[in-house]
PyMOL commands that place a pseudoatom at each C-alpha (Angstrom):
pseudoatom trace, name=CA, resn=UNK, resi=1, chain=A, elem=C, hetatm=0, pos=[0.000, 0.000, 0.000]
pseudoatom trace, name=CA, resn=UNK, resi=2, chain=A, elem=C, hetatm=0, pos=[1.474, 3.318, -1.089]
pseudoatom trace, name=CA, resn=UNK, resi=3, chain=A, elem=C, hetatm=0, pos=[0.463, 6.372, 0.936]
pseudoatom trace, name=CA, resn=UNK, resi=4, chain=A, elem=C, hetatm=0, pos=[0.310, 9.694, -0.883]
pseudoatom trace, name=CA, resn=UNK, resi=5, chain=A, elem=C, hetatm=0, pos=[2.277, 12.362, 0.978]
pseudoatom trace, name=CA, resn=UNK, resi=6, chain=A, elem=C, hetatm=0, pos=[0.130, 15.452, 0.507]
pseudoatom trace, name=CA, resn=UNK, resi=7, chain=A, elem=C, hetatm=0, pos=[2.531, 17.984, 2.019]
pseudoatom trace, name=CA, resn=UNK, resi=8, chain=A, elem=C, hetatm=0, pos=[5.518, 16.660, 0.078]
pseudoatom trace, name=CA, resn=UNK, resi=9, chain=A, elem=C, hetatm=0, pos=[3.556, 16.522, -3.177]
pseudoatom trace, name=CA, resn=UNK, resi=10, chain=A, elem=C, hetatm=0, pos=[2.357, 20.101, -2.784]
pseudoatom trace, name=CA, resn=UNK, resi=11, chain=A, elem=C, hetatm=0, pos=[5.755, 21.414, -1.702]
pseudoatom trace, name=CA, resn=UNK, resi=12, chain=A, elem=C, hetatm=0, pos=[7.837, 19.726, -4.413]
pseudoatom trace, name=CA, resn=UNK, resi=13, chain=A, elem=C, hetatm=0, pos=[5.262, 20.066, -7.177]
pseudoatom trace, name=CA, resn=UNK, resi=14, chain=A, elem=C, hetatm=0, pos=[5.042, 16.397, -8.147]
pseudoatom trace, name=CA, resn=UNK, resi=15, chain=A, elem=C, hetatm=0, pos=[3.413, 13.265, -6.749]
pseudoatom trace, name=CA, resn=UNK, resi=16, chain=A, elem=C, hetatm=0, pos=[5.286, 11.789, -3.780]
pseudoatom trace, name=CA, resn=UNK, resi=17, chain=A, elem=C, hetatm=0, pos=[4.330, 8.614, -1.931]
pseudoatom trace, name=CA, resn=UNK, resi=18, chain=A, elem=C, hetatm=0, pos=[5.609, 6.402, 0.847]
pseudoatom trace, name=CA, resn=UNK, resi=19, chain=A, elem=C, hetatm=0, pos=[5.565, 2.639, 1.230]
pseudoatom trace, name=CA, resn=UNK, resi=20, chain=A, elem=C, hetatm=0, pos=[6.675, 0.441, 4.123]
pseudoatom trace, name=CA, resn=UNK, resi=21, chain=A, elem=C, hetatm=0, pos=[7.685, -2.968, 2.838]
pseudoatom trace, name=CA, resn=UNK, resi=22, chain=A, elem=C, hetatm=0, pos=[9.048, -6.016, 4.665]
pseudoatom trace, name=CA, resn=UNK, resi=23, chain=A, elem=C, hetatm=0, pos=[12.061, -7.497, 2.853]
pseudoatom trace, name=CA, resn=UNK, resi=24, chain=A, elem=C, hetatm=0, pos=[10.372, -10.882, 2.475]
pseudoatom trace, name=CA, resn=UNK, resi=25, chain=A, elem=C, hetatm=0, pos=[7.299, -9.271, 0.894]
pseudoatom trace, name=CA, resn=UNK, resi=26, chain=A, elem=C, hetatm=0, pos=[9.099, -7.024, -1.594]
pseudoatom trace, name=CA, resn=UNK, resi=27, chain=A, elem=C, hetatm=0, pos=[8.395, -7.233, -5.302]
pseudoatom trace, name=CA, resn=UNK, resi=28, chain=A, elem=C, hetatm=0, pos=[9.848, -4.657, -7.664]
pseudoatom trace, name=CA, resn=UNK, resi=29, chain=A, elem=C, hetatm=0, pos=[7.247, -5.559, -10.265]
pseudoatom trace, name=CA, resn=UNK, resi=30, chain=A, elem=C, hetatm=0, pos=[4.392, -4.921, -7.835]
pseudoatom trace, name=CA, resn=UNK, resi=31, chain=A, elem=C, hetatm=0, pos=[5.930, -1.636, -6.762]
pseudoatom trace, name=CA, resn=UNK, resi=32, chain=A, elem=C, hetatm=0, pos=[6.137, -0.535, -10.381]
pseudoatom trace, name=CA, resn=UNK, resi=33, chain=A, elem=C, hetatm=0, pos=[2.471, -1.324, -10.979]
pseudoatom trace, name=CA, resn=UNK, resi=34, chain=A, elem=C, hetatm=0, pos=[1.136, 0.126, -7.724]
pseudoatom trace, name=CA, resn=UNK, resi=35, chain=A, elem=C, hetatm=0, pos=[3.323, 3.212, -7.970]
pseudoatom trace, name=CA, resn=UNK, resi=36, chain=A, elem=C, hetatm=0, pos=[2.468, 4.160, -11.547]
pseudoatom trace, name=CA, resn=UNK, resi=37, chain=A, elem=C, hetatm=0, pos=[0.713, 7.348, -10.421]
pseudoatom trace, name=CA, resn=UNK, resi=38, chain=A, elem=C, hetatm=0, pos=[3.703, 8.663, -8.471]
pseudoatom trace, name=CA, resn=UNK, resi=39, chain=A, elem=C, hetatm=0, pos=[6.859, 10.485, -9.515]
pseudoatom trace, name=CA, resn=UNK, resi=40, chain=A, elem=C, hetatm=0, pos=[8.772, 9.530, -6.372]
pseudoatom trace, name=CA, resn=UNK, resi=41, chain=A, elem=C, hetatm=0, pos=[8.176, 6.891, -3.717]
pseudoatom trace, name=CA, resn=UNK, resi=42, chain=A, elem=C, hetatm=0, pos=[10.041, 6.729, -0.421]
pseudoatom trace, name=CA, resn=UNK, resi=43, chain=A, elem=C, hetatm=0, pos=[10.339, 3.001, 0.260]
pseudoatom trace, name=CA, resn=UNK, resi=44, chain=A, elem=C, hetatm=0, pos=[11.024, 2.167, 3.904]
pseudoatom trace, name=CA, resn=UNK, resi=45, chain=A, elem=C, hetatm=0, pos=[12.261, -1.215, 5.083]
pseudoatom trace, name=CA, resn=UNK, resi=46, chain=A, elem=C, hetatm=0, pos=[14.245, -2.848, 7.864]
pseudoatom trace, name=CA, resn=UNK, resi=47, chain=A, elem=C, hetatm=0, pos=[16.949, -3.906, 5.388]
pseudoatom trace, name=CA, resn=UNK, resi=48, chain=A, elem=C, hetatm=0, pos=[18.162, -2.807, 1.951]
pseudoatom trace, name=CA, resn=UNK, resi=49, chain=A, elem=C, hetatm=0, pos=[15.878, -3.937, -0.873]
pseudoatom trace, name=CA, resn=UNK, resi=50, chain=A, elem=C, hetatm=0, pos=[17.281, -5.303, -4.159]
pseudoatom trace, name=CA, resn=UNK, resi=51, chain=A, elem=C, hetatm=0, pos=[16.868, -3.172, -7.235]
pseudoatom trace, name=CA, resn=UNK, resi=52, chain=A, elem=C, hetatm=0, pos=[16.187, 0.063, -5.331]
pseudoatom trace, name=CA, resn=UNK, resi=53, chain=A, elem=C, hetatm=0, pos=[18.497, 2.981, -4.649]
pseudoatom trace, name=CA, resn=UNK, resi=54, chain=A, elem=C, hetatm=0, pos=[19.286, 3.044, -0.920]
pseudoatom trace, name=CA, resn=UNK, resi=55, chain=A, elem=C, hetatm=0, pos=[19.583, 6.730, -0.063]
pseudoatom trace, name=CA, resn=UNK, resi=56, chain=A, elem=C, hetatm=0, pos=[19.594, 6.751, 3.720]
pseudoatom trace, name=CA, resn=UNK, resi=57, chain=A, elem=C, hetatm=0, pos=[19.753, 4.571, 6.783]
pseudoatom trace, name=CA, resn=UNK, resi=58, chain=A, elem=C, hetatm=0, pos=[17.703, 6.691, 9.169]
pseudoatom trace, name=CA, resn=UNK, resi=59, chain=A, elem=C, hetatm=0, pos=[18.637, 6.373, 12.818]
pseudoatom trace, name=CA, resn=UNK, resi=60, chain=A, elem=C, hetatm=0, pos=[16.456, 7.601, 15.684]
pseudoatom trace, name=CA, resn=UNK, resi=61, chain=A, elem=C, hetatm=0, pos=[18.245, 8.219, 18.980]
pseudoatom trace, name=CA, resn=UNK, resi=62, chain=A, elem=C, hetatm=0, pos=[16.881, 9.136, 22.389]
pseudoatom trace, name=CA, resn=UNK, resi=63, chain=A, elem=C, hetatm=0, pos=[17.978, 9.971, 25.916]
pseudoatom trace, name=CA, resn=UNK, resi=64, chain=A, elem=C, hetatm=0, pos=[16.528, 11.005, 29.248]
pseudoatom trace, name=CA, resn=UNK, resi=65, chain=A, elem=C, hetatm=0, pos=[17.318, 14.469, 30.582]
pseudoatom trace, name=CA, resn=UNK, resi=66, chain=A, elem=C, hetatm=0, pos=[18.290, 14.728, 34.276]
pseudoatom trace, name=CA, resn=UNK, resi=67, chain=A, elem=C, hetatm=0, pos=[16.555, 17.238, 36.516]
pseudoatom trace, name=CA, resn=UNK, resi=68, chain=A, elem=C, hetatm=0, pos=[19.705, 19.382, 36.633]
pseudoatom trace, name=CA, resn=UNK, resi=69, chain=A, elem=C, hetatm=0, pos=[21.407, 19.127, 33.219]
pseudoatom trace, name=CA, resn=UNK, resi=70, chain=A, elem=C, hetatm=0, pos=[24.959, 20.388, 32.773]
pseudoatom trace, name=CA, resn=UNK, resi=71, chain=A, elem=C, hetatm=0, pos=[25.255, 24.066, 31.899]
pseudoatom trace, name=CA, resn=UNK, resi=72, chain=A, elem=C, hetatm=0, pos=[27.187, 24.476, 28.614]
pseudoatom trace, name=CA, resn=UNK, resi=73, chain=A, elem=C, hetatm=0, pos=[30.779, 25.651, 28.961]
pseudoatom trace, name=CA, resn=UNK, resi=74, chain=A, elem=C, hetatm=0, pos=[30.457, 27.802, 25.831]
pseudoatom trace, name=CA, resn=UNK, resi=75, chain=A, elem=C, hetatm=0, pos=[27.865, 30.619, 25.746]
pseudoatom trace, name=CA, resn=UNK, resi=76, chain=A, elem=C, hetatm=0, pos=[24.724, 29.577, 23.880]
pseudoatom trace, name=CA, resn=UNK, resi=77, chain=A, elem=C, hetatm=0, pos=[21.836, 31.925, 23.175]
pseudoatom trace, name=CA, resn=UNK, resi=78, chain=A, elem=C, hetatm=0, pos=[18.508, 31.859, 21.401]
pseudoatom trace, name=CA, resn=UNK, resi=79, chain=A, elem=C, hetatm=0, pos=[18.466, 33.227, 17.862]
pseudoatom trace, name=CA, resn=UNK, resi=80, chain=A, elem=C, hetatm=0, pos=[15.780, 35.852, 17.345]
pseudoatom trace, name=CA, resn=UNK, resi=81, chain=A, elem=C, hetatm=0, pos=[14.286, 37.198, 14.150]
pseudoatom trace, name=CA, resn=UNK, resi=82, chain=A, elem=C, hetatm=0, pos=[14.632, 36.091, 10.535]
pseudoatom trace, name=CA, resn=UNK, resi=83, chain=A, elem=C, hetatm=0, pos=[17.407, 33.768, 9.416]
pseudoatom trace, name=CA, resn=UNK, resi=84, chain=A, elem=C, hetatm=0, pos=[20.542, 35.546, 8.224]
pseudoatom trace, name=CA, resn=UNK, resi=85, chain=A, elem=C, hetatm=0, pos=[23.006, 34.251, 5.636]
pseudoatom trace, name=CA, resn=UNK, resi=86, chain=A, elem=C, hetatm=0, pos=[25.241, 32.614, 8.253]
pseudoatom trace, name=CA, resn=UNK, resi=87, chain=A, elem=C, hetatm=0, pos=[22.365, 30.684, 9.773]
pseudoatom trace, name=CA, resn=UNK, resi=88, chain=A, elem=C, hetatm=0, pos=[21.116, 29.632, 6.345]
pseudoatom trace, name=CA, resn=UNK, resi=89, chain=A, elem=C, hetatm=0, pos=[24.572, 28.353, 5.446]
pseudoatom trace, name=CA, resn=UNK, resi=90, chain=A, elem=C, hetatm=0, pos=[24.751, 26.328, 8.667]
pseudoatom trace, name=CA, resn=UNK, resi=91, chain=A, elem=C, hetatm=0, pos=[21.287, 24.909, 8.015]
pseudoatom trace, name=CA, resn=UNK, resi=92, chain=A, elem=C, hetatm=0, pos=[22.427, 23.633, 4.626]
pseudoatom trace, name=CA, resn=UNK, resi=93, chain=A, elem=C, hetatm=0, pos=[25.616, 22.296, 6.204]
pseudoatom trace, name=CA, resn=UNK, resi=94, chain=A, elem=C, hetatm=0, pos=[23.490, 20.301, 8.645]
pseudoatom trace, name=CA, resn=UNK, resi=95, chain=A, elem=C, hetatm=0, pos=[22.021, 18.379, 5.724]
pseudoatom trace, name=CA, resn=UNK, resi=96, chain=A, elem=C, hetatm=0, pos=[25.146, 17.312, 3.844]
pseudoatom trace, name=CA, resn=UNK, resi=97, chain=A, elem=C, hetatm=0, pos=[24.245, 13.648, 4.398]
pseudoatom trace, name=CA, resn=UNK, resi=98, chain=A, elem=C, hetatm=0, pos=[20.534, 14.158, 3.724]
pseudoatom trace, name=CA, resn=UNK, resi=99, chain=A, elem=C, hetatm=0, pos=[19.003, 11.912, 1.064]
pseudoatom trace, name=CA, resn=UNK, resi=100, chain=A, elem=C, hetatm=0, pos=[17.530, 15.072, -0.461]
pseudoatom trace, name=CA, resn=UNK, resi=101, chain=A, elem=C, hetatm=0, pos=[21.092, 16.229, -1.085]
pseudoatom trace, name=CA, resn=UNK, resi=102, chain=A, elem=C, hetatm=0, pos=[22.871, 12.984, -2.038]
pseudoatom trace, name=CA, resn=UNK, resi=103, chain=A, elem=C, hetatm=0, pos=[20.222, 11.785, -4.513]
pseudoatom trace, name=CA, resn=UNK, resi=104, chain=A, elem=C, hetatm=0, pos=[21.367, 13.164, -7.905]
pseudoatom trace, name=CA, resn=UNK, resi=105, chain=A, elem=C, hetatm=0, pos=[17.829, 12.851, -9.281]
pseudoatom trace, name=CA, resn=UNK, resi=106, chain=A, elem=C, hetatm=0, pos=[16.747, 15.859, -7.231]
pseudoatom trace, name=CA, resn=UNK, resi=107, chain=A, elem=C, hetatm=0, pos=[17.368, 18.644, -9.723]
pseudoatom trace, name=CA, resn=UNK, resi=108, chain=A, elem=C, hetatm=0, pos=[14.810, 21.296, -8.748]
pseudoatom trace, name=CA, resn=UNK, resi=109, chain=A, elem=C, hetatm=0, pos=[16.449, 22.638, -5.603]
pseudoatom trace, name=CA, resn=UNK, resi=110, chain=A, elem=C, hetatm=0, pos=[14.474, 20.257, -3.374]
pseudoatom trace, name=CA, resn=UNK, resi=111, chain=A, elem=C, hetatm=0, pos=[17.191, 20.025, -0.741]
pseudoatom trace, name=CA, resn=UNK, resi=112, chain=A, elem=C, hetatm=0, pos=[17.753, 23.759, -0.418]
pseudoatom trace, name=CA, resn=UNK, resi=113, chain=A, elem=C, hetatm=0, pos=[14.053, 24.621, -0.373]
pseudoatom trace, name=CA, resn=UNK, resi=114, chain=A, elem=C, hetatm=0, pos=[13.251, 21.913, 2.169]
pseudoatom trace, name=CA, resn=UNK, resi=115, chain=A, elem=C, hetatm=0, pos=[15.960, 22.915, 4.612]
pseudoatom trace, name=CA, resn=UNK, resi=116, chain=A, elem=C, hetatm=0, pos=[15.175, 26.598, 4.337]
pseudoatom trace, name=CA, resn=UNK, resi=117, chain=A, elem=C, hetatm=0, pos=[11.523, 25.848, 5.087]
pseudoatom trace, name=CA, resn=UNK, resi=118, chain=A, elem=C, hetatm=0, pos=[12.621, 23.679, 8.023]
pseudoatom trace, name=CA, resn=UNK, resi=119, chain=A, elem=C, hetatm=0, pos=[14.762, 26.513, 9.363]
pseudoatom trace, name=CA, resn=UNK, resi=120, chain=A, elem=C, hetatm=0, pos=[11.995, 29.110, 8.953]
pseudoatom trace, name=CA, resn=UNK, resi=121, chain=A, elem=C, hetatm=0, pos=[9.534, 26.853, 10.773]
pseudoatom trace, name=CA, resn=UNK, resi=122, chain=A, elem=C, hetatm=0, pos=[11.958, 26.431, 13.657]
pseudoatom trace, name=CA, resn=UNK, resi=123, chain=A, elem=C, hetatm=0, pos=[12.233, 30.207, 13.997]
pseudoatom trace, name=CA, resn=UNK, resi=124, chain=A, elem=C, hetatm=0, pos=[8.540, 30.992, 13.625]
pseudoatom trace, name=CA, resn=UNK, resi=125, chain=A, elem=C, hetatm=0, pos=[6.458, 28.176, 15.089]
pseudoatom trace, name=CA, resn=UNK, resi=126, chain=A, elem=C, hetatm=0, pos=[5.323, 28.218, 18.731]
pseudoatom trace, name=CA, resn=UNK, resi=127, chain=A, elem=C, hetatm=0, pos=[7.114, 25.550, 20.730]
pseudoatom trace, name=CA, resn=UNK, resi=128, chain=A, elem=C, hetatm=0, pos=[10.176, 25.626, 18.469]
pseudoatom trace, name=CA, resn=UNK, resi=129, chain=A, elem=C, hetatm=0, pos=[13.435, 27.537, 18.833]
pseudoatom trace, name=CA, resn=UNK, resi=130, chain=A, elem=C, hetatm=0, pos=[16.946, 27.883, 17.477]
pseudoatom trace, name=CA, resn=UNK, resi=131, chain=A, elem=C, hetatm=0, pos=[20.012, 28.080, 19.729]
pseudoatom trace, name=CA, resn=UNK, resi=132, chain=A, elem=C, hetatm=0, pos=[23.347, 29.418, 18.459]
pseudoatom trace, name=CA, resn=UNK, resi=133, chain=A, elem=C, hetatm=0, pos=[26.975, 29.891, 19.417]
pseudoatom trace, name=CA, resn=UNK, resi=134, chain=A, elem=C, hetatm=0, pos=[29.204, 32.592, 17.980]
pseudoatom trace, name=CA, resn=UNK, resi=135, chain=A, elem=C, hetatm=0, pos=[32.620, 34.195, 18.039]
pseudoatom trace, name=CA, resn=UNK, resi=136, chain=A, elem=C, hetatm=0, pos=[34.054, 37.449, 16.742]
pseudoatom trace, name=CA, resn=UNK, resi=137, chain=A, elem=C, hetatm=0, pos=[33.491, 36.325, 13.149]
pseudoatom trace, name=CA, resn=UNK, resi=138, chain=A, elem=C, hetatm=0, pos=[29.863, 35.367, 13.594]
pseudoatom trace, name=CA, resn=UNK, resi=139, chain=A, elem=C, hetatm=0, pos=[27.892, 32.189, 14.159]
pseudoatom trace, name=CA, resn=UNK, resi=140, chain=A, elem=C, hetatm=0, pos=[29.881, 29.049, 14.925]
pseudoatom trace, name=CA, resn=UNK, resi=141, chain=A, elem=C, hetatm=0, pos=[27.022, 26.597, 15.361]
pseudoatom trace, name=CA, resn=UNK, resi=142, chain=A, elem=C, hetatm=0, pos=[23.289, 26.133, 15.795]
pseudoatom trace, name=CA, resn=UNK, resi=143, chain=A, elem=C, hetatm=0, pos=[20.668, 23.616, 16.838]
pseudoatom trace, name=CA, resn=UNK, resi=144, chain=A, elem=C, hetatm=0, pos=[16.901, 23.680, 16.319]
pseudoatom trace, name=CA, resn=UNK, resi=145, chain=A, elem=C, hetatm=0, pos=[14.487, 22.259, 18.883]
pseudoatom trace, name=CA, resn=UNK, resi=146, chain=A, elem=C, hetatm=0, pos=[10.796, 21.420, 18.953]
pseudoatom trace, name=CA, resn=UNK, resi=147, chain=A, elem=C, hetatm=0, pos=[8.962, 20.812, 22.228]
pseudoatom trace, name=CA, resn=UNK, resi=148, chain=A, elem=C, hetatm=0, pos=[6.090, 18.347, 22.394]
pseudoatom trace, name=CA, resn=UNK, resi=149, chain=A, elem=C, hetatm=0, pos=[3.767, 17.497, 25.274]
pseudoatom trace, name=CA, resn=UNK, resi=150, chain=A, elem=C, hetatm=0, pos=[6.180, 15.131, 27.034]
pseudoatom trace, name=CA, resn=UNK, resi=151, chain=A, elem=C, hetatm=0, pos=[9.358, 15.089, 24.968]
pseudoatom trace, name=CA, resn=UNK, resi=152, chain=A, elem=C, hetatm=0, pos=[11.398, 17.365, 22.734]
pseudoatom trace, name=CA, resn=UNK, resi=153, chain=A, elem=C, hetatm=0, pos=[13.298, 16.747, 19.516]
pseudoatom trace, name=CA, resn=UNK, resi=154, chain=A, elem=C, hetatm=0, pos=[16.374, 18.073, 17.794]
pseudoatom trace, name=CA, resn=UNK, resi=155, chain=A, elem=C, hetatm=0, pos=[15.744, 19.031, 14.186]
pseudoatom trace, name=CA, resn=UNK, resi=156, chain=A, elem=C, hetatm=0, pos=[18.889, 20.510, 12.623]
pseudoatom trace, name=CA, resn=UNK, resi=157, chain=A, elem=C, hetatm=0, pos=[22.359, 20.885, 14.097]
pseudoatom trace, name=CA, resn=UNK, resi=158, chain=A, elem=C, hetatm=0, pos=[25.657, 22.011, 12.595]
pseudoatom trace, name=CA, resn=UNK, resi=159, chain=A, elem=C, hetatm=0, pos=[29.027, 23.420, 13.624]
pseudoatom trace, name=CA, resn=UNK, resi=160, chain=A, elem=C, hetatm=0, pos=[31.004, 25.728, 11.363]
pseudoatom trace, name=CA, resn=UNK, resi=161, chain=A, elem=C, hetatm=0, pos=[34.252, 24.236, 10.046]
pseudoatom trace, name=CA, resn=UNK, resi=162, chain=A, elem=C, hetatm=0, pos=[36.381, 26.831, 11.843]
pseudoatom trace, name=CA, resn=UNK, resi=163, chain=A, elem=C, hetatm=0, pos=[34.900, 25.856, 15.220]
pseudoatom trace, name=CA, resn=UNK, resi=164, chain=A, elem=C, hetatm=0, pos=[34.989, 22.074, 15.020]
pseudoatom trace, name=CA, resn=UNK, resi=165, chain=A, elem=C, hetatm=0, pos=[36.888, 20.225, 17.696]
pseudoatom trace, name=CA, resn=UNK, resi=166, chain=A, elem=C, hetatm=0, pos=[36.335, 23.040, 20.205]
pseudoatom trace, name=CA, resn=UNK, resi=167, chain=A, elem=C, hetatm=0, pos=[33.358, 21.649, 22.072]
pseudoatom trace, name=CA, resn=UNK, resi=168, chain=A, elem=C, hetatm=0, pos=[30.698, 23.628, 20.211]
pseudoatom trace, name=CA, resn=UNK, resi=169, chain=A, elem=C, hetatm=0, pos=[28.600, 20.580, 19.375]
pseudoatom trace, name=CA, resn=UNK, resi=170, chain=A, elem=C, hetatm=0, pos=[28.618, 19.393, 22.977]
pseudoatom trace, name=CA, resn=UNK, resi=171, chain=A, elem=C, hetatm=0, pos=[27.705, 22.884, 24.182]
pseudoatom trace, name=CA, resn=UNK, resi=172, chain=A, elem=C, hetatm=0, pos=[24.754, 23.015, 21.815]
pseudoatom trace, name=CA, resn=UNK, resi=173, chain=A, elem=C, hetatm=0, pos=[23.511, 19.667, 23.122]
pseudoatom trace, name=CA, resn=UNK, resi=174, chain=A, elem=C, hetatm=0, pos=[23.972, 20.724, 26.748]
pseudoatom trace, name=CA, resn=UNK, resi=175, chain=A, elem=C, hetatm=0, pos=[22.015, 23.911, 26.062]
pseudoatom trace, name=CA, resn=UNK, resi=176, chain=A, elem=C, hetatm=0, pos=[19.339, 21.810, 24.372]
pseudoatom trace, name=CA, resn=UNK, resi=177, chain=A, elem=C, hetatm=0, pos=[19.005, 19.647, 27.472]
pseudoatom trace, name=CA, resn=UNK, resi=178, chain=A, elem=C, hetatm=0, pos=[18.568, 22.751, 29.618]
pseudoatom trace, name=CA, resn=UNK, resi=179, chain=A, elem=C, hetatm=0, pos=[15.892, 24.065, 27.233]
pseudoatom trace, name=CA, resn=UNK, resi=180, chain=A, elem=C, hetatm=0, pos=[14.086, 20.724, 27.305]
pseudoatom trace, name=CA, resn=UNK, resi=181, chain=A, elem=C, hetatm=0, pos=[13.910, 20.813, 31.097]
pseudoatom trace, name=CA, resn=UNK, resi=182, chain=A, elem=C, hetatm=0, pos=[12.768, 24.439, 31.053]
pseudoatom trace, name=CA, resn=UNK, resi=183, chain=A, elem=C, hetatm=0, pos=[9.928, 23.367, 28.754]
pseudoatom trace, name=CA, resn=UNK, resi=184, chain=A, elem=C, hetatm=0, pos=[8.873, 20.784, 31.339]
pseudoatom trace, name=CA, resn=UNK, resi=185, chain=A, elem=C, hetatm=0, pos=[10.021, 17.747, 29.376]
pseudoatom trace, name=CA, resn=UNK, resi=186, chain=A, elem=C, hetatm=0, pos=[12.429, 15.016, 30.394]
pseudoatom trace, name=CA, resn=UNK, resi=187, chain=A, elem=C, hetatm=0, pos=[13.199, 13.180, 27.140]
pseudoatom trace, name=CA, resn=UNK, resi=188, chain=A, elem=C, hetatm=0, pos=[14.779, 14.208, 23.844]
pseudoatom trace, name=CA, resn=UNK, resi=189, chain=A, elem=C, hetatm=0, pos=[15.009, 12.464, 20.473]
pseudoatom trace, name=CA, resn=UNK, resi=190, chain=A, elem=C, hetatm=0, pos=[16.985, 13.139, 17.320]
pseudoatom trace, name=CA, resn=UNK, resi=191, chain=A, elem=C, hetatm=0, pos=[16.999, 11.693, 13.818]
pseudoatom trace, name=CA, resn=UNK, resi=192, chain=A, elem=C, hetatm=0, pos=[20.201, 11.448, 11.803]
pseudoatom trace, name=CA, resn=UNK, resi=193, chain=A, elem=C, hetatm=0, pos=[21.789, 9.434, 9.032]
pseudoatom trace, name=CA, resn=UNK, resi=194, chain=A, elem=C, hetatm=0, pos=[23.894, 6.393, 9.874]
pseudoatom trace, name=CA, resn=UNK, resi=195, chain=A, elem=C, hetatm=0, pos=[26.401, 7.674, 7.316]
pseudoatom trace, name=CA, resn=UNK, resi=196, chain=A, elem=C, hetatm=0, pos=[26.851, 10.862, 9.364]
pseudoatom trace, name=CA, resn=UNK, resi=197, chain=A, elem=C, hetatm=0, pos=[29.635, 9.468, 11.527]
pseudoatom trace, name=CA, resn=UNK, resi=198, chain=A, elem=C, hetatm=0, pos=[30.417, 12.786, 13.218]
pseudoatom trace, name=CA, resn=UNK, resi=199, chain=A, elem=C, hetatm=0, pos=[26.819, 13.219, 14.361]
pseudoatom trace, name=CA, resn=UNK, resi=200, chain=A, elem=C, hetatm=0, pos=[26.546, 9.611, 15.489]
pseudoatom trace, name=CA, resn=UNK, resi=201, chain=A, elem=C, hetatm=0, pos=[29.719, 9.999, 17.571]
pseudoatom trace, name=CA, resn=UNK, resi=202, chain=A, elem=C, hetatm=0, pos=[28.496, 13.281, 19.082]
pseudoatom trace, name=CA, resn=UNK, resi=203, chain=A, elem=C, hetatm=0, pos=[25.173, 11.794, 20.129]
pseudoatom trace, name=CA, resn=UNK, resi=204, chain=A, elem=C, hetatm=0, pos=[26.802, 8.662, 21.540]
pseudoatom trace, name=CA, resn=UNK, resi=205, chain=A, elem=C, hetatm=0, pos=[29.182, 10.783, 23.633]
pseudoatom trace, name=CA, resn=UNK, resi=206, chain=A, elem=C, hetatm=0, pos=[26.163, 12.740, 24.937]
pseudoatom trace, name=CA, resn=UNK, resi=207, chain=A, elem=C, hetatm=0, pos=[24.379, 9.623, 26.144]
pseudoatom trace, name=CA, resn=UNK, resi=208, chain=A, elem=C, hetatm=0, pos=[21.918, 9.017, 23.316]
pseudoatom trace, name=CA, resn=UNK, resi=209, chain=A, elem=C, hetatm=0, pos=[20.847, 5.465, 22.532]
pseudoatom trace, name=CA, resn=UNK, resi=210, chain=A, elem=C, hetatm=0, pos=[19.667, 4.147, 19.154]
pseudoatom trace, name=CA, resn=UNK, resi=211, chain=A, elem=C, hetatm=0, pos=[15.984, 3.160, 19.332]
pseudoatom trace, name=CA, resn=UNK, resi=212, chain=A, elem=C, hetatm=0, pos=[15.129, 2.755, 15.641]
pseudoatom trace, name=CA, resn=UNK, resi=213, chain=A, elem=C, hetatm=0, pos=[16.900, 2.111, 12.335]
pseudoatom trace, name=CA, resn=UNK, resi=214, chain=A, elem=C, hetatm=0, pos=[15.197, 2.314, 8.930]
pseudoatom trace, name=CA, resn=UNK, resi=215, chain=A, elem=C, hetatm=0, pos=[16.491, 1.880, 5.387]
pseudoatom trace, name=CA, resn=UNK, resi=216, chain=A, elem=C, hetatm=0, pos=[15.011, 4.490, 3.031]
pseudoatom trace, name=CA, resn=UNK, resi=217, chain=A, elem=C, hetatm=0, pos=[15.072, 3.972, -0.716]
pseudoatom trace, name=CA, resn=UNK, resi=218, chain=A, elem=C, hetatm=0, pos=[14.028, 6.350, -3.471]
pseudoatom trace, name=CA, resn=UNK, resi=219, chain=A, elem=C, hetatm=0, pos=[12.041, 4.783, -6.275]
pseudoatom trace, name=CA, resn=UNK, resi=220, chain=A, elem=C, hetatm=0, pos=[10.873, 6.629, -9.359]
pseudoatom trace, name=CA, resn=UNK, resi=221, chain=A, elem=C, hetatm=0, pos=[8.398, 4.541, -11.390]
pseudoatom trace, name=CA, resn=UNK, resi=222, chain=A, elem=C, hetatm=0, pos=[9.020, 4.337, -15.099]
pseudoatom trace, name=CA, resn=UNK, resi=223, chain=A, elem=C, hetatm=0, pos=[6.465, 6.300, -17.049]
pseudoatom trace, name=CA, resn=UNK, resi=224, chain=A, elem=C, hetatm=0, pos=[4.768, 5.139, -20.199]
for i in range(1, 224): cmd.bond("trace and resi %d" % i, "trace and resi %d" % (i + 1))
show_as sticks, trace
zoom trace
C-alpha cells in the first residue's frame, strides 16, 4: 500500500508517496504497478531492498534528561528574528548527508528549499526555537528544537568548520538539554543518518541510545 504524501507533493510540485515494505514481501514488479501514479516513492524497510536505490539509513536516537542538566561551557543563546546568511549556510551544512542532497535525481532545488523551510519553521512556530553559538566572526554553530507534550526533539544541528573540535557541538547539546527541562520535558530524540559518523559519535558521547533504524530507498516509477 502506497500512501500519498500530501505535504511533500504540494511542496515539491510532483506526486510523492511512501511505502513500508518487509524485505520478504518485496516485489519490484508490484511496486512498479502500484506506484504508476507517483513520480517519487520513499520506500522504507528494515533492510536494503534489491533493485532500489538506498539513499539513507535513518537512525532515531533518544535519551533522558536529568533534573539538573549540565550548563554548557560555551555561551549559547537563542536566535531571534529572521534567518541571516550565516544561519542559512549552517542549516544547509546540517544536511550534507541528507538523502535530499545525495540523490542526484533531485534537480529542482528540493534540498535547499526543504531545509530553508525547516529553518523558517523552527524560527517561527510556537514551541520551536533555534540556539546558536558565535565568536568574533559570527555564528559558529546552531541547533533547532521542537517541544512536544512530554518530549522534545532536535531538528537541525551544525558546527562551522572553523569551530569544530572546540566543544561547540557538545555545548549546543547541553544547552538543548537545559531548554528541554525548562519546557517541562524530560526526554529528547533526534533523527540522523547512519552515514553521518560525526553526528553519530556526538550523540553517543552525549548519552543518546539508538531506538530505531530504517532503510530508506528512493524509487521513481518508469512512465509510459
